[in-house]
KEZAMAR-377103 format. One line per 2 residues: number of its first residue (from 1); their letters; for each residue x, y, z of C-alpha. Coordinates in steps of 0.1 Angstrom, whole numbers. Example, Ala and Ser with C-alpha at 12.3 -4.5 7.8 and 13.67 -1.06 7.14 Angstrom:
BEGIN
1 = as = 123 -45 78  137 -11 71
***
This chain:
BEGIN
1 = ms = 0 0 0  11 35 -6
3 = gt = 29 51 24  13 73 50
5 = hl = 10 110 45  44 127 47
7 = gm = 53 137 83  21 121 97
9 = pa = 25 115 135  10 85 154
11 = fp = -27 87 160  -26 98 197
13 = ea = -4 129 188  -25 138 157
15 = ar = -58 133 176  -46 155 205
17 = ea = -40 184 181  -73 178 163
19 = vg = -94 177 195  -82 213 202
21 = dt = -96 226 169  -131 238 180
23 = tl = -141 246 144  -132 211 132
25 = rg = -151 195 161  -182 216 154
27 = nl = -182 208 117  -178 171 125
29 = rh = -204 170 152  -230 187 130
31 = at = -223 165 99  -220 131 116
33 = ht = -251 136 138  -272 147 108
35 = ir = -261 118 86  -265 91 112
37 = dk = -300 103 122  -311 102 86
39 = ra = -296 68 82  -314 54 112
41 = ra = -347 65 98  -340 50 63
43 = va = -329 17 78  -360 15 100
45 = el = -382 15 69  -371 -20 61
47 = dd = -386 -49 82  -360 -73 68
49 = wa = -329 -51 74  -314 -78 97
51 = el = -319 -104 70  -303 -82 43
53 = re = -274 -75 66  -268 -112 71
55 = ag = -272 -119 34  -246 -93 26
57 = kr = -222 -108 51  -227 -144 37
59 = vk = -223 -132 0  -190 -114 9
61 = dh = -177 -143 29  -185 -168 2
63 = tl = -168 -146 -24  -137 -142 -4
65 = rh = -134 -179 2  -135 -185 -36
67 = ld = -119 -152 -47  -95 -169 -71
69 = ry = -123 -185 -91  -144 -154 -93
71 = lv = -115 -132 -103  -107 -155 -132
73 = ql = -144 -156 -142  -145 -118 -141
75 = ee = -114 -115 -163  -129 -138 -189
77 = av = -162 -119 -189  -146 -85 -192
79 = ta = -123 -97 -220  -152 -113 -239
81 = ag = -170 -80 -237  -142 -61 -253
83 = gt = -123 -48 -222  -87 -54 -211
85 = vh = -78 -66 -177  -45 -57 -159
87 = wa = -33 -72 -127  -15 -49 -102
89 = ad = 3 -64 -72  10 -31 -55
91 = ad = 5 7 -57  36 13 -79
93 = ea = 25 -13 -104  -10 1 -106
95 = ne = 2 36 -110  26 26 -138
97 = iv = -2 7 -157  -26 37 -155
99 = ar = 1 63 -165  12 42 -194
101 = lv = -24 37 -206  -31 75 -205
103 = ee = 2 82 -223  -8 58 -250
105 = tg = -39 79 -258  -17 110 -262
107 = es = -38 129 -237  -24 149 -207
109 = ev = -57 155 -188  -81 130 -172
111 = vk = -113 134 -153  -119 112 -123
113 = vk = -149 97 -105  -145 96 -67
115 = sm = -124 66 -60  -109 53 -27
117 = at = -86 29 -45  -69 56 -66
119 = qe = -64 77 -34  -50 46 -17
121 = ig = -23 42 -43  -16 80 -47
123 = ln = -26 79 -84  -30 117 -88
125 = ea = 5 124 -76  19 96 -98
127 = le = 2 110 -128  13 146 -120
129 = ar = 49 133 -119  44 121 -155
131 = gi = 29 154 -167  -7 142 -166
133 = ha = -33 164 -148  -61 145 -130
135 = ye = -92 165 -122  -115 153 -94
137 = td = -152 158 -103  -170 148 -71
139 = la = -180 180 -53  -163 171 -20
141 = el = -132 158 -38  -131 190 -58
143 = iv = -131 210 -26  -103 189 -12
145 = ql = -82 191 -44  -87 229 -48
147 = gk = -78 234 -11  -46 213 -14
149 = dr = -61 193 14  -66 156 22
151 = ps = -99 137 24  -112 132 60
153 = hi = -143 110 54  -150 80 31
155 = lv = -184 94 19  -180 131 24
157 = pa = -142 138 20  -147 176 28
159 = ih = -168 170 60  -143 190 80
161 = rn = -150 221 59  -180 245 65
163 = rg = -197 265 38  -177 297 45
165 = ei = -144 278 41  -156 262 8
167 = rd = -166 296 -6  -132 310 2
169 = if = -115 280 -15  -136 285 -46
171 = rs = -129 322 -48  -91 318 -44
173 = em = -83 286 -62  -108 279 -90
175 = se = -91 302 -114  -58 283 -112
177 = wg = -75 250 -122  -99 263 -149
179 = rp = -130 284 -149  -129 309 -120
181 = ap = -156 312 -94  -185 337 -102
183 = eg = -181 373 -89  -198 378 -56
185 = lt = -200 341 -48  -217 335 -14
187 = dt = -218 305 8  -253 294 0
189 = pa = -254 257 -11  -271 265 -44
191 = el = -245 291 -54  -216 268 -44
193 = ae = -230 239 -64  -236 261 -94
195 = aa = -200 274 -93  -187 238 -92
197 = rl = -210 228 -120  -198 256 -143
199 = hl = -162 249 -134  -164 211 -141
201 = re = -186 213 -172  -158 224 -195
203 = kf = -136 196 -182  -163 170 -189
205 = lr = -167 182 -224  -130 183 -231
207 = ak = -117 151 -215  -109 121 -237
209 = vg = -99 99 -207  -118 90 -176
211 = is = -106 72 -145  -129 55 -120
213 = ga = -131 29 -93  -161 7 -88
215 = nf = -184 -1 -60  -190 -36 -73
217 = mv = -179 -60 -101  -202 -88 -112
219 = ae = -182 -119 -121  -208 -137 -142
221 = tg = -211 -108 -168  -180 -87 -163
223 = tl = -202 -57 -154  -189 -28 -132
225 = vv = -211 -7 -110  -207 28 -97
227 = ve = -232 44 -74  -232 81 -67
229 = se = -255 111 -59  -243 140 -81
231 = gn = -242 128 -117  -205 136 -121
233 = gr = -197 99 -122  -222 94 -150
235 = mc = -205 122 -170  -170 106 -165
237 = lt = -182 72 -174  -200 81 -206
239 = lp = -183 111 -222  -146 101 -225
241 = et = -135 77 -252  -112 57 -229
243 = li = -122 46 -194  -97 32 -169
245 = sv = -111 16 -137  -89 8 -107
247 = vg = -107 -16 -84  -97 -36 -54
249 = ie = -100 -74 -59  -124 -77 -30
251 = ki = -151 -56 -47  -163 -86 -67
253 = vp = -197 -103 -63  -206 -136 -81
255 = tw = -240 -128 -97  -266 -101 -104
257 = rd = -288 -116 -77  -260 -110 -52
259 = le = -257 -74 -63  -294 -68 -55
261 = vf = -287 -72 -18  -260 -44 -18
263 = lq = -280 -20 -39  -305 -20 -10
265 = tl = -281 -18 19  -254 6 5
267 = pr = -276 36 -2  -294 35 31
269 = ss = -262 30 51  -243 57 33
271 = ta = -265 86 21  -297 75 39
273 = er = -315 71 5  -337 43 -7
275 = mn = -317 41 -38  -288 61 -53
277 = py = -298 89 -77  -272 76 -102
279 = ts = -264 39 -105  -241 34 -136
281 = mw = -233 0 -150  -213 -9 -180
283 = tg = -201 -42 -195  -170 -40 -217
285 = tr = -170 -16 -246  -194 -2 -272
287 = dg = -189 -9 -309  -166 17 -324
289 = et = -185 18 -357  -222 14 -347
291 = ge = -219 29 -312  -238 -1 -298
293 = gd = -230 -15 -264  -227 -4 -228
295 = gp = -192 11 -223  -167 34 -237
297 = ra = -147 28 -269  -118 15 -249
299 = fh = -121 0 -214  -93 -11 -191
301 = lv = -98 -27 -157  -69 -26 -133
303 = ll = -74 -52 -105  -56 -40 -74
305 = dn = -41 -63 -47  -19 -40 -27
307 = gr = -20 -60 5  -54 -76 1
309 = td = -42 -112 -3  -22 -108 29
311 = tl = -53 -96 46  -73 -125 32
313 = ad = -48 -149 48  -58 -136 83
315 = ev = -89 -156 95  -100 -128 119
317 = gr = -88 -98 100  -101 -108 66
319 = qa = -136 -97 75  -124 -61 68
321 = lr = -125 -70 31  -163 -72 33
323 = ci = -164 -34 36  -187 -17 10
325 = rc = -174 18 19  -207 31 33
327 = sa = -190 51 61  -218 43 86
329 = cl = -191 33 112  -175 67 110
331 = nv = -207 86 117  -214 67 150
333 = cp = -178 66 162  -171 89 192
335 = vy = -134 88 185  -138 99 148
337 = er = -163 126 158  -138 143 180
339 = ag = -105 136 162  -116 138 125
341 = gh = -103 118 96  -69 133 91
343 = ay = -56 119 124  -58 84 110
345 = gs = -30 91 84  -48 71 57
347 = vy = -74 75 30  -95 51 51
349 = pg = -103 69 84  -125 60 113
351 = pi = -132 25 126  -128 7 93
353 = ga = -96 25 86  -83 15 120
355 = il = -85 -22 110  -80 -19 72
357 = sp = -49 3 70  -27 -17 94
359 = ql = -35 -49 74  -29 -34 40
361 = rg = 3 -15 51  15 -36 80
363 = tg = 21 -24 115  58 -15 110
365 = se = 52 23 113  42 43 144
367 = id = 10 55 128  -1 20 117
369 = as = 8 4 150  -13 31 168
371 = lp = -44 27 147  -58 -4 164
373 = ya = -59 16 196  -79 45 180
375 = ss = -111 31 195  -131 29 227
377 = lc = -144 -6 217  -179 6 223
379 = ga = -192 -16 195  -214 11 178
381 = cy = -195 5 145  -204 -32 145
383 = ev = -241 -24 151  -244 -2 121
385 = cp = -222 -21 96  -244 -34 68
387 = va = -222 -64 62  -217 -72 100
389 = id = -179 -66 102  -170 -71 139
391 = ip = -147 -42 140  -140 -44 178
393 = ev = -130 -81 174  -105 -72 147
395 = lv = -92 -42 167  -84 -64 196
397 = hl = -68 -90 173  -46 -63 157
399 = re = -36 -50 192  -24 -84 200
401 = rv = -4 -85 168  12 -51 177
403 = vq = 21 -62 212  34 -96 203
405 = gg = 57 -83 176  64 -60 147
407 = pa = 67 -67 110  74 -102 98
409 = vr = 109 -107 84  128 -136 70
411 = eg = 158 -149 89  173 -178 70
413 = nr = 146 -203 64  123 -189 91
415 = vv = 98 -160 92  98 -143 126
417 = lk = 81 -113 141  105 -86 152
419 = pa = 98 -72 186  75 -42 185
421 = kg = 89 -9 195  73 10 223
423 = ha = 58 -20 242  89 -31 262
425 = ae = 76 -14 294  41 -29 290
427 = ra = 56 -64 286  78 -58 317
429 = am = 48 -47 337  28 -78 327
431 = ra = 57 -100 337  59 -83 371
433 = ar = 22 -86 377  23 -123 368
435 = wa = 51 -129 393  33 -110 421
437 = ft = -1 -127 415  14 -162 417
439 = rp = 31 -153 451  4 -144 477
441 = ga = 29 -134 503  47 -109 480
443 = lr = 13 -96 468  1 -90 504
445 = tg = 33 -72 513  32 -50 482
447 = qr = -4 -40 489  4 -30 525
449 = la = 34 -9 513  12 8 487
451 = sr = -14 17 512  10 31 538
453 = sr = 28 52 512  -4 64 494
455 = rl = 3 101 503  34 99 482
457 = hp = 19 85 451  19 107 419
459 = rt = -13 118 402  1 106 368
461 = lp = 24 77 359  60 85 349
463 = gp = 77 77 316  58 56 291
465 = gr = 29 54 316  19 90 308
467 = aw = 3 77 276  -22 59 298
469 = sg = -27 83 327  -27 114 304
471 = sr = -63 107 295  -74 88 326
473 = dl = -76 95 364  -51 73 383
475 = pp = -73 55 409  -64 63 445
477 = vp = -49 36 466  -73 27 495
479 = pe = -61 33 531  -58 -5 537
481 = pf = -58 -36 516  -90 -56 514
483 = rd = -74 -86 531  -65 -64 562
485 = ww = -100 -48 562  -117 -82 561
487 = qr = -95 -95 589  -102 -64 611
489 = th = -139 -63 605  -148 -100 602
491 = gg = -120 -118 618  -113 -136 585
493 = rd = -146 -156 588  -161 -170 556
495 = et = -197 -159 559  -208 -175 526
497 = k = -212 -209 542
***
């Protein structure tokens, strides 16, 4: 997977800074509460929501167990429909494939549909390095791009911006990317949307190459599916002559009947709609002479691994690959609401990012080793997940991986886990506790010493312990141990008999 954002600190440090930004917290609180309340009402309309959720989980689990077979079937179907399939093992290979395909068209500009996969691999930056300009066409992605910013939400990448900030970005930056913002632009939603429409329309009409991801791929027919709410995706998918889609290998479903489940659960969980305003589907290419067919004149599908097969090998962690990118878990997460998406150092923020990024990238960096701890384990994310990903279970599983060891490395003929940095003190404390709890006499003596010296105890722990006591009250030591209290008040009698 592409590396973390340059200079990105570990989650606790980044979150501490974000929590102090009152404007950011206000923006996030308003947006997440609004979205999750609307989602709850939309989901409540379906009497069979629990059954749909279970069906989605089973379809995804079945597909992941037989992923090799369905990927081959998909490749055969796409090829038979006139498309070309490319396999990319990692971000560098995917970026090279896409850049080469664009260069072969002779174009130096592309329009893009909102795509988490292309953000994951840093495609825009890779294209820019080859002299190719990529223009985001989703409204929120446009705001992020014009503001030289980073996405902070899966569904609403500019959720951390308010209308006044967006107006200022449009006024100052639009002219450098194309058509400038209208004179006297205000922060009313209608005017902001109209400014974006006028700015993007000239790019849609000029572009010869479009780049997209896909929400789903249907193996039996080779059909790709993009769902969106603004219509920009429809423009990118139909107007350019060449379409390049970069899609993670886990986005596949076996049949159209399976797709029907997700076309019910995804809209309600993401935008709180009964169905998406725009659901675009295409199969291969249209005929160059007659114009008949679904797709563009030239279609390329780049199937992206980038750590997904490694994730698939983990029996607990693989459930993260069920994710359909609805973002419902972000909108109910108390940690995300206060820290925002940038603190996660990944294009996948929130609870799903806390389990997906460390698996795709490994836990060798400080930011990835800290992400499994970016949760209160309240379980709200699991309750709203439309494919029943047990995020708390995976978080605990990844915490165990971080504590037990760092990245896997080969030593001779063996693969071993290198000791994880930063957890030596924790392991020493656990060994000391084990020693004391297996020696009652030593434990009793230690408890008495702690009680008699309680006035000298610090309010916070020293050294590495500050990370724990910095956000928690250190519990006071009682005046006497329980054993001594029981002996003094009850004479040691067992009154349960």
